[in-house]
C-alpha positions as CSV (number, residue, x, y, z in Angstrom):
1,M,-6.7,-37.0,156.9
2,A,-3.6,-38.6,155.4
3,E,-5.8,-41.3,153.8
4,E,-8.0,-38.7,152.2
5,H,-5.0,-36.9,150.8
6,I,-3.7,-40.1,149.2
7,L,-7.1,-40.8,147.7
8,D,-7.3,-37.3,146.2
9,Q,-3.8,-37.6,144.7
10,F,-4.7,-41.0,143.1
11,Q,-7.9,-39.5,141.7
12,Q,-6.0,-36.6,140.2
13,E,-3.5,-39.0,138.5
14,N,-6.4,-41.0,137.1
15,N,-8.0,-37.9,135.7
16,A,-4.7,-36.9,134.2
17,E,-4.5,-40.4,132.5
18,E,-8.0,-39.9,131.2
19,E,-7.0,-36.5,129.7
20,V,-4.4,-38.3,127.3
21,D,-5.9,-39.5,124.0
22,N,-4.0,-42.6,122.9
23,R,-5.2,-42.0,119.3
24,L,-2.7,-39.1,119.3
25,V,0.1,-40.8,121.3
26,Q,0.3,-44.0,119.3
27,P,0.9,-42.3,115.8
28,L,3.5,-40.0,117.4
29,M,5.4,-42.9,118.9
30,E,5.4,-44.6,115.5
31,I,6.6,-41.4,113.8
32,F,9.2,-40.6,116.5
33,P,10.4,-43.9,117.8
34,E,13.4,-42.4,119.5
35,A,11.3,-39.9,121.5
36,C,10.6,-40.4,125.1
37,P,7.1,-41.8,125.5
38,Q,6.4,-39.7,128.7
39,F,7.3,-36.5,126.7
40,L,4.8,-37.5,123.9
41,R,2.1,-38.3,126.4
42,Q,2.7,-34.9,128.2
43,I,2.2,-32.9,125.0
44,C,-1.0,-34.8,124.2
45,K,-2.7,-34.1,127.5
46,G,-6.0,-32.2,127.2
47,K,-6.1,-32.7,123.4
48,R,-8.6,-34.7,121.4
49,H,-7.7,-36.6,118.2
50,S,-8.1,-34.9,114.9
51,P,-5.9,-34.6,111.8
52,D,-5.2,-30.9,112.5
53,V,-4.3,-31.6,116.1
54,L,-2.0,-34.4,115.1
55,N,-0.2,-32.2,112.5
56,S,0.2,-29.5,115.1
57,L,1.7,-31.9,117.6
58,M,4.1,-33.2,114.9
59,G,5.3,-29.7,114.2
60,E,5.7,-29.1,118.0
61,V,7.9,-32.1,118.3
62,L,10.0,-31.1,115.3
63,D,10.5,-27.6,116.6
64,V,12.1,-28.7,119.9
65,D,15.0,-30.8,120.9
66,Y,12.8,-33.5,122.3
67,P,14.1,-35.9,125.0
68,K,15.1,-39.3,123.7
69,R,14.0,-42.7,124.9
70,R,16.3,-44.3,127.4
71,K,18.5,-47.0,125.8
72,T,18.6,-50.1,127.9
73,E,21.5,-52.4,127.1
74,S,20.3,-56.0,126.9
75,A,22.6,-58.9,127.8
76,P,24.4,-60.4,124.8
77,Y,22.4,-63.2,123.3
78,R,24.1,-66.6,123.6
79,L,23.6,-69.1,120.8
80,N,22.7,-72.6,121.7
81,A,24.6,-75.5,120.2
82,S,22.3,-76.0,117.2
83,E,22.2,-72.3,116.4
84,Q,26.0,-72.0,116.6
85,L,26.4,-74.9,114.2
86,E,24.0,-73.5,111.7
87,L,25.8,-70.1,111.9
88,M,29.1,-71.8,111.1
89,K,27.5,-73.8,108.2
90,S,26.2,-70.5,106.8
91,I,29.7,-68.9,106.9
92,L,31.8,-72.0,105.8
93,V,29.3,-73.3,103.3
94,D,31.8,-75.7,101.6
95,A,33.1,-77.2,104.9
96,D,32.7,-80.8,106.1
97,P,29.6,-80.6,108.5
98,E,31.2,-83.2,110.8
99,Y,34.3,-81.1,111.1
100,L,32.2,-78.0,111.9
101,Q,30.2,-80.1,114.4
102,M,33.3,-81.1,116.2
103,H,34.7,-77.6,116.5
104,S,31.3,-76.2,117.4
105,D,31.0,-78.5,120.3
106,R,34.6,-77.7,121.4
107,L,34.0,-73.9,121.3
108,I,30.5,-73.7,122.5
109,D,31.5,-71.7,125.6
110,N,34.3,-69.7,124.0
111,P,32.9,-67.1,121.6
112,D,36.2,-65.3,121.2
113,D,38.0,-68.6,120.2
114,L,35.1,-69.4,117.9
115,K,35.4,-66.1,116.2
116,A,39.2,-66.6,115.8
117,F,38.6,-70.2,114.4
118,V,36.1,-69.0,111.8
119,S,38.3,-66.0,110.8
120,Q,41.3,-68.3,110.3
121,A,39.2,-70.8,108.3
122,I,38.0,-68.1,106.0
123,E,41.5,-66.8,105.4
124,T,43.3,-70.1,104.9
125,R,40.5,-72.4,103.6
126,N,42.5,-75.2,105.1
127,Y,39.6,-77.5,106.2
128,P,37.9,-80.7,105.0
129,T,35.4,-79.9,102.3
130,L,31.8,-80.7,101.9
131,K,32.5,-82.3,98.6
132,K,34.9,-84.9,100.2
133,Y,32.3,-85.5,103.0
134,L,29.6,-86.2,100.5
135,R,31.9,-88.4,98.4
136,K,32.8,-90.3,101.6
137,K,29.1,-90.8,102.5
138,Q,28.3,-92.0,99.0
139,L,31.3,-94.4,99.1
140,S,30.2,-95.7,102.5
141,A,26.7,-96.3,101.1
142,Q,28.1,-98.2,98.1
143,Q,30.4,-100.2,100.4
144,N,27.4,-101.2,102.6
145,Q,25.3,-102.0,99.4
146,Y,27.8,-104.8,98.5
147,T,28.6,-106.0,102.0
148,S,26.5,-105.6,105.1
149,E,23.3,-104.4,103.4
150,F,23.4,-106.6,100.3
151,S,20.1,-107.0,98.4
152,V,19.7,-109.0,95.2
153,A,17.1,-106.7,93.9
154,K,19.3,-103.6,94.4
155,F,22.3,-105.4,93.0
156,L,20.3,-106.2,89.8
157,E,19.3,-102.5,89.5
158,V,23.0,-101.6,89.2
159,I,24.0,-104.6,87.1
160,P,20.9,-106.0,85.4
161,D,22.7,-109.0,83.8
162,P,25.6,-109.8,86.2
163,F,26.5,-113.2,84.6
164,Q,27.0,-111.6,81.2
165,Y,28.6,-108.5,82.7
166,F,31.3,-110.4,84.7
167,A,31.9,-112.9,81.9
168,D,32.7,-110.1,79.4
169,S,36.4,-110.3,78.6
170,K,36.4,-106.7,77.4
171,R,35.2,-105.4,80.8
172,K,37.7,-102.8,82.1
173,V,39.2,-103.8,85.4
174,G,41.8,-101.4,86.9
175,E,45.0,-102.6,88.5
176,L,44.6,-103.4,92.2
177,D,46.4,-101.1,94.6
178,Y,48.0,-102.5,97.7
179,R,44.9,-102.3,100.0
180,S,42.7,-104.0,97.3
181,H,45.2,-106.7,96.6
182,N,45.6,-107.4,100.4
183,Y,41.7,-107.5,100.8
184,A,41.4,-109.9,97.9
185,M,44.0,-112.2,99.3
186,Y,42.4,-112.3,102.7
187,Y,39.0,-113.1,101.0
188,L,40.6,-116.0,99.0
189,R,42.4,-117.3,102.0
190,N,39.2,-117.6,104.0
191,K,37.1,-118.8,101.0
192,F,39.5,-121.6,100.0
193,A,40.7,-122.7,103.4
194,M,42.1,-126.1,102.2
195,V,44.3,-124.6,99.5
196,Q,47.8,-123.6,100.4
197,L,48.5,-119.9,100.6
198,R,51.3,-120.1,98.1
199,S,49.1,-121.8,95.6
200,I,46.4,-119.2,96.1
201,R,48.9,-116.4,95.6
202,E,50.4,-118.0,92.4
203,C,46.9,-118.6,91.0
204,F,45.9,-115.0,91.7
205,I,49.0,-113.6,90.0
206,K,48.6,-116.0,87.1
207,N,45.0,-114.7,86.5
208,K,46.3,-111.1,86.5
209,E,44.7,-110.4,89.9
210,G,41.2,-111.3,88.5
211,L,39.2,-112.4,91.5
212,L,36.4,-114.3,89.7
213,A,38.9,-116.1,87.4
214,T,41.0,-117.1,90.4
215,C,37.9,-118.3,92.3
216,K,36.8,-120.4,89.4
217,E,40.2,-122.0,89.1
218,L,40.5,-122.7,92.8
219,E,37.1,-124.4,92.8
220,N,38.5,-127.1,90.5
221,Y,41.8,-127.4,92.5
222,P,42.8,-131.1,92.6
223,P,41.7,-132.8,95.9
224,S,45.1,-134.5,96.0
225,K,46.8,-131.2,96.4
226,R,44.5,-129.9,99.1
227,M,45.5,-129.7,102.7
228,A,44.4,-132.4,105.1
229,S,42.5,-129.9,107.4
230,K,40.9,-126.5,107.0
231,R,42.9,-123.4,107.8
232,G,41.5,-121.1,110.4
233,K,39.7,-118.0,109.3
234,V,41.2,-114.6,109.8
235,A,39.4,-111.3,110.3
236,M,39.0,-109.3,107.1
237,P,40.8,-105.9,106.8
238,S,38.7,-102.7,106.9
239,I,36.4,-102.3,103.9
240,I,38.2,-101.0,100.9
241,Q,37.2,-98.2,98.5
242,N,37.5,-100.4,95.4
243,I,33.8,-100.8,94.5
244,P,34.3,-103.0,91.4
245,L,36.2,-105.5,93.6
246,L,33.4,-105.5,96.2
247,Q,30.9,-106.1,93.3
248,E,32.9,-109.1,92.2
249,I,33.0,-110.5,95.7
250,A,29.3,-109.9,96.3
251,F,28.4,-111.6,93.0
252,Y,30.5,-114.6,93.8
253,D,29.1,-115.0,97.3
254,H,25.5,-114.6,96.1
255,Q,25.5,-116.4,92.8
256,E,22.8,-118.9,93.8
257,E,20.5,-116.2,95.3
258,I,20.9,-114.1,92.1
259,T,20.2,-117.2,89.9
260,Q,17.1,-118.1,91.9
261,F,15.8,-114.5,91.9
262,L,16.3,-114.2,88.1
263,S,14.5,-117.5,87.5
264,Q,11.5,-116.5,89.7
265,R,11.3,-113.1,88.0
266,K,11.4,-114.8,84.5
267,L,8.6,-117.2,85.5
268,Q,6.6,-114.3,86.9
269,E,7.0,-112.3,83.7
270,E,6.0,-115.2,81.5
271,M,2.9,-115.9,83.5
272,E,1.9,-112.2,83.5
273,R,2.5,-112.0,79.7
274,K,0.2,-115.1,79.1
275,Q,-2.5,-113.5,81.3
276,A,-2.2,-110.1,79.5
277,K,-2.3,-111.8,76.1
278,A,-5.3,-113.8,77.0
279,A,-7.0,-110.6,78.3
280,G,-6.0,-108.7,75.2
281,L,-4.0,-106.2,77.2
282,L,-0.7,-106.3,75.1
283,Q,0.1,-103.0,73.5
284,T,1.8,-101.9,70.3
285,C,4.8,-99.5,70.2
286,A,4.2,-96.6,67.8
287,C,7.9,-96.5,67.1
288,C,9.2,-100.0,66.6
289,Y,5.8,-101.6,66.0
290,D,6.4,-104.4,68.5
291,D,2.8,-105.6,69.2
292,E,3.5,-107.7,72.3
293,I,4.5,-105.0,74.8
294,M,3.4,-105.5,78.3
295,P,1.3,-102.6,79.8
296,N,3.9,-101.8,82.4
297,D,6.5,-101.5,79.7
298,I,4.6,-98.7,77.9
299,A,5.5,-95.0,78.2
300,S,3.2,-92.3,76.9
301,C,3.7,-88.7,75.8
302,E,1.5,-85.9,77.1
303,A,-1.0,-86.5,74.2
304,G,-1.3,-90.2,75.0
305,C,0.9,-91.7,72.2
306,M,2.2,-95.0,73.4
307,F,5.7,-96.4,73.0
308,C,7.8,-99.1,74.5
309,K,10.2,-97.9,77.2
310,Y,13.2,-99.1,75.2
311,C,12.4,-96.7,72.3
312,V,11.7,-93.8,74.7
313,R,15.0,-94.5,76.6
314,K,17.1,-94.6,73.5
315,S,15.6,-91.4,72.1
316,A,16.1,-89.6,75.4
317,E,19.7,-90.7,75.5
318,I,20.4,-89.5,72.0
319,A,18.7,-86.1,72.6
320,F,20.6,-85.6,75.9
321,G,23.8,-86.5,74.1
322,D,23.1,-83.8,71.7
323,G,22.7,-81.3,74.5
324,K,18.9,-81.1,74.3
325,L,16.6,-80.8,77.3
326,D,13.3,-81.2,75.4
327,F,12.2,-84.7,74.7
328,P,9.5,-84.6,72.0
329,C,7.1,-87.3,71.2
330,L,8.4,-90.0,68.8
331,G,5.1,-89.8,66.8
332,D,3.6,-87.1,64.7
333,C,2.1,-85.0,67.6
334,E,3.9,-82.0,69.0
335,S,3.7,-83.0,72.7
336,H,6.6,-84.0,74.9
337,F,7.5,-86.7,77.5
338,T,7.2,-85.4,81.0
339,L,9.8,-85.7,83.8
340,P,7.8,-88.4,85.6
341,V,7.7,-90.5,82.4
342,L,11.5,-90.0,81.9
343,Q,12.2,-90.9,85.5
344,D,10.5,-94.2,85.0
345,V,12.5,-94.9,81.8
346,I,16.1,-93.7,82.0
347,N,18.7,-94.5,84.6
348,P,18.7,-92.5,87.9
349,K,22.0,-90.8,87.3
350,M,21.1,-89.4,83.9
351,F,17.6,-88.4,85.1
352,S,19.1,-86.4,88.0
353,V,21.3,-84.5,85.6
354,I,18.4,-83.8,83.2
355,A,16.1,-82.7,86.1
356,S,18.8,-80.4,87.5
357,K,19.5,-78.8,84.1
358,K,15.8,-78.3,83.3
359,Q,15.3,-76.6,86.7
360,V,18.2,-74.2,86.0
361,E,16.7,-73.4,82.5
362,E,13.3,-72.7,84.1
363,V,14.9,-70.4,86.7
364,K,16.8,-68.5,84.0
365,A,13.7,-68.2,81.9
366,A,11.9,-66.6,84.9
367,G,14.1,-63.5,84.4
368,I,15.0,-63.2,88.1
369,E,17.0,-60.1,88.8
370,D,20.7,-60.6,89.9
371,L,20.5,-64.3,89.2
372,E,24.0,-65.7,88.5
373,T,25.2,-69.2,87.4
374,C,28.3,-71.0,88.4
375,P,30.8,-71.0,85.5
376,F,31.7,-74.6,86.2
377,C,28.3,-76.2,86.6
378,D,24.6,-75.3,86.3
379,F,24.0,-74.1,89.9
380,A,22.3,-70.7,90.0
381,A,21.9,-68.4,93.0
382,I,21.6,-64.7,93.9
383,P,24.8,-63.6,95.7
384,A,25.1,-60.5,97.9
385,R,25.7,-57.4,95.7
386,D,28.9,-56.5,97.5
387,D,30.3,-60.0,97.4
388,K,33.0,-60.4,94.7
389,L,32.9,-64.2,94.8
390,F,30.3,-66.6,93.6
391,R,30.1,-69.6,95.9
392,C,28.7,-72.7,94.3
393,L,26.6,-74.9,96.6
394,N,26.3,-77.8,94.2
395,P,27.8,-80.8,96.1
396,Q,29.5,-82.0,92.9
397,C,31.2,-78.6,92.3
398,M,31.6,-76.4,95.4
399,K,33.9,-74.0,93.6
400,E,34.4,-70.3,94.3
401,S,34.7,-68.1,91.2
402,C,35.2,-64.4,90.5
403,R,31.9,-62.7,89.5
404,M,33.7,-60.4,87.1
405,C,35.9,-62.6,85.0
406,K,34.2,-66.0,85.7
407,E,37.5,-67.6,86.5
408,P,38.4,-69.5,89.8
409,S,38.8,-67.3,92.8
410,H,42.0,-65.2,92.5
411,V,41.6,-63.1,95.7
412,P,43.6,-60.9,96.5
413,L,44.7,-60.4,92.8
414,R,42.7,-58.2,90.4
415,C,41.2,-59.8,87.3
416,D,43.8,-58.2,85.1
417,E,46.6,-59.6,87.2
418,V,45.5,-63.2,86.8
419,E,47.2,-65.4,84.2
420,K,45.2,-67.1,81.6
421,D,46.4,-70.3,79.9
422,E,48.2,-68.4,77.2
423,D,49.9,-66.2,79.8
424,V,51.1,-69.2,81.7
425,K,52.4,-70.8,78.5
426,D,54.4,-67.7,77.6
427,R,55.8,-67.3,81.1
428,T,56.8,-70.9,81.3
429,Y,58.6,-70.7,78.0
430,I,60.6,-67.7,79.1
431,E,61.5,-69.3,82.5
432,N,62.7,-72.5,80.7
433,K,64.8,-70.4,78.4
434,M,66.3,-68.5,81.4
435,T,67.2,-71.8,83.0
436,E,68.8,-73.0,79.7
437,G,70.8,-69.7,79.7
438,L,72.0,-70.3,83.2
439,L,73.1,-73.9,82.7
440,R,76.2,-75.0,80.8
441,T,76.3,-78.3,78.8
442,C,79.3,-80.5,78.4
443,Y,80.1,-80.7,74.7
444,K,81.2,-84.3,75.1
445,C,78.6,-86.1,77.3
446,D,75.8,-83.4,77.4
447,M,75.8,-83.2,81.1
448,K,74.2,-80.1,82.5
449,F,76.1,-78.1,85.2
450,I,76.5,-74.8,86.9
451,K,79.4,-73.5,89.0
452,E,79.4,-71.6,92.2
453,E,83.1,-70.5,92.4
454,G,86.5,-71.1,90.9
455,C,88.2,-70.4,87.6
456,N,86.4,-70.5,84.2
457,M,88.2,-73.7,82.9
458,M,85.8,-76.5,83.7
459,K,86.6,-80.2,83.8
460,C,83.6,-82.5,83.4
461,R,83.6,-85.9,85.0
462,C,83.9,-87.4,81.6
463,G,87.3,-85.7,81.3
464,A,86.3,-82.9,78.8
465,L,87.7,-79.4,79.4
466,M,85.7,-76.3,78.4
467,C,85.4,-72.6,79.0
468,Y,82.6,-71.5,81.3
469,V,82.4,-68.0,79.6
470,C,82.1,-69.0,75.9
471,N,81.2,-72.7,76.3
472,Q,83.9,-73.7,73.9
473,P,86.2,-76.7,74.3
474,V,89.7,-75.9,75.6
475,K,93.0,-77.8,75.8
476,N,94.8,-75.7,78.4
477,Y,95.0,-72.3,80.1
478,N,96.2,-70.6,76.9
479,H,92.5,-69.9,76.1
480,F,92.3,-67.5,79.1
481,N,93.5,-64.1,80.1
482,G,94.8,-64.5,83.7
483,P,94.6,-62.0,86.5
484,D,96.4,-58.7,85.5
485,G,96.8,-60.1,82.0
486,S,96.9,-57.8,79.0
487,N,95.2,-60.1,76.4
488,T,91.7,-58.8,76.8
489,N,90.6,-60.5,73.6
490,L,90.8,-63.8,75.5
491,C,88.2,-65.1,78.0
492,P,89.0,-64.2,81.6
493,L,90.3,-66.9,83.8
494,F,88.3,-65.5,86.7
495,S,85.1,-63.5,86.5
496,D,82.3,-62.1,88.7
497,I,80.1,-65.3,88.7
498,I,77.0,-63.4,89.9
499,Q,77.2,-60.8,87.1
500,L,78.0,-63.6,84.6
501,H,74.9,-65.6,85.6
502,K,72.7,-62.5,85.7
503,D,73.8,-61.4,82.2
504,A,73.2,-64.9,80.8
505,V,69.8,-65.2,82.3
506,L,68.6,-61.7,81.1
507,K,70.0,-62.3,77.6
508,S,68.1,-65.6,77.3
509,A,64.9,-63.9,78.6
510,E,65.1,-61.1,76.1
511,E,65.6,-63.6,73.3
512,A,62.6,-65.6,74.5
513,K,60.4,-62.4,74.7
514,R,61.4,-61.6,71.1
515,D,60.4,-65.1,70.0
516,L,57.0,-64.6,71.6
517,G,56.6,-61.0,70.3
518,I,56.4,-59.6,73.9
519,S,57.1,-55.9,74.1
520,E,55.9,-52.8,76.0
521,A,52.6,-53.0,74.1
522,K,52.2,-56.7,75.0
523,R,53.4,-57.2,78.5
524,L,53.4,-60.3,80.7
525,K,51.1,-60.3,83.7
526,I,53.8,-62.0,85.7
527,D,57.2,-61.1,84.3
528,P,59.9,-63.7,85.5
529,T,62.6,-61.1,84.9
530,A,61.0,-58.5,87.3
531,D,63.0,-59.5,90.3
532,I,66.3,-60.6,88.7
533,E,68.1,-57.5,90.0
534,Q,66.9,-58.2,93.5
535,H,67.7,-61.9,93.2
536,Y,71.4,-61.3,92.2
537,K,71.8,-58.3,94.5
538,T,74.7,-58.9,96.9
539,D,76.7,-56.7,99.3
540,T,79.9,-58.7,98.7
541,E,82.4,-57.1,96.4
542,T,83.4,-58.8,93.2
543,V,86.0,-61.5,94.0
544,V,88.9,-61.2,91.5
545,P,92.0,-62.8,93.2
546,A,95.3,-61.0,92.8
547,A,96.9,-64.3,92.1
548,P,95.6,-67.6,90.9
549,V,94.0,-69.7,93.6
550,N,93.3,-73.3,93.7
551,P,89.7,-73.8,92.5
552,F,89.9,-77.5,92.4
553,L,89.4,-78.5,96.0
554,A,86.8,-81.2,95.0
555,M,89.3,-82.9,92.7
556,N,91.4,-85.9,93.6
557,R,95.1,-85.5,94.4
558,E,96.4,-86.4,90.9
559,D,94.0,-84.0,89.0
560,R,94.8,-81.3,91.5
561,L,98.5,-81.6,91.0
562,A,98.1,-81.6,87.2
563,Q,96.0,-78.4,87.5
564,E,98.5,-76.7,89.8
565,R,101.4,-77.5,87.3
566,A,99.3,-76.1,84.5
567,L,98.8,-72.9,86.5
568,Q,102.5,-72.7,87.1
569,R,103.3,-73.0,83.4
570,F,100.6,-70.4,82.7
571,E,102.3,-67.9,85.1
572,H,105.8,-68.7,83.7
573,N,104.7,-68.1,80.1
574,R,102.9,-64.8,81.1
575,R,106.1,-63.5,82.8
576,R,108.2,-64.5,79.8
577,R,105.9,-62.6,77.4
578,R,106.2,-59.5,79.6
579,R,110.1,-59.6,79.5
580,H,109.9,-59.7,75.7
């Protein structure tokens, strides 16, 4: 009996499942994704799909506070090492990837520390940059090109005629730094192992640190002055960053290989020219009319006009120098030279610039919405609409700029708070005038000075006496009105030095502003006088001694005694004038 009951119940559930039309349930689940699926299936039981039924069920769901789908919290997704590194690169786009790799590996199991590291990096921007990383890689590749990975063919691509290039007396050679000088000396020491070090050093200095000239002279060093045995070789220092010096060393070490390579190439070219001439394959340039151009030295425009590569290269260089990116045919047709043709003609560095600029022009011409260009290079991108900064990803630039004023990033300042070149010039002029107003100048030796305390009669180290208030020469204390004196028309012997300096600085600043025409209508973005009051604010009361004190503690004994006697005479004369 129990088994029959279970079978009946199972049959009823199957019948109930059959009563639900999934053609009704599925649209309702798409329209109400938050609704509980069981609730939707329940209201669909016993109904068949039709547009009217579906609309009726939608109204039924909207009329009630339907039960919601249970939200199951999934475990937080953990990034693997490569995903974490890519995330860091997408946030710190201008950071050194090796630096990010190091910290990504270090913080792989510490998401909180990783978040703190990224936040601090964004705030301080104190990390190695991608630009320096790329420069380091490029420099490393150049170093290898002239040392461990030297190839005559690649060397001649950079310097096509090395013998003429290195023999040119007008070739600019920069002064060697310490590392380069040391590297060159180690090389010469090992290369000329039978010449005394002192002689090598003297020869190197005599030739103004020219490596090739030194090598040439040491080659002809008299045998009688050479050492009896070879000096042992020493390990070279780490490779330097002075690429021109490495080029000279590579040229000197591989001169025979280069000579042999050039000779073989010349023979090959002559043989090919004879064969081409015999076969009638020589071409004529439509620009310079040279009628013995080899087929592989011909470049054509889109219409098939043929020119020698030299003419095409010169015309492309002139057009690019004029700021043009279109390179028209040198003949009468209206076609142009394509990028593949230009790539085969001009040097790689210039071609990469041309290709990049043409790509930017094509992107701009496409009229893409929200496309912006870096103010400092031709890089174009579509930044996020709520991002106030444009982050350039050009490896040669990598600058951040304000999208509003197109100036370098000035976060957190507003655009109207950022100084332009003219603003900086005006502010600097005022600051210099304020400094001049604060300093005093000896009338005799022009020495600049400022005092911190003491009386207003100043004695310069040259012996000159002058007043600190009016800057005039004085002979004695008769120029001053002493403490409690009645001659107010004279300069005070003691004064509030803080107030004196503040007044002098503000007066100089006002005069400088008048010179620049700065007023309320034309205000400085950063006013150097804005915090003057705060700077000179002090809680100490004005120090005016009741009696003369000795302000000459730094003087020697004889000068101090002379000043004390002068003060005594000053007091004596003051008391005598009071009695009369």
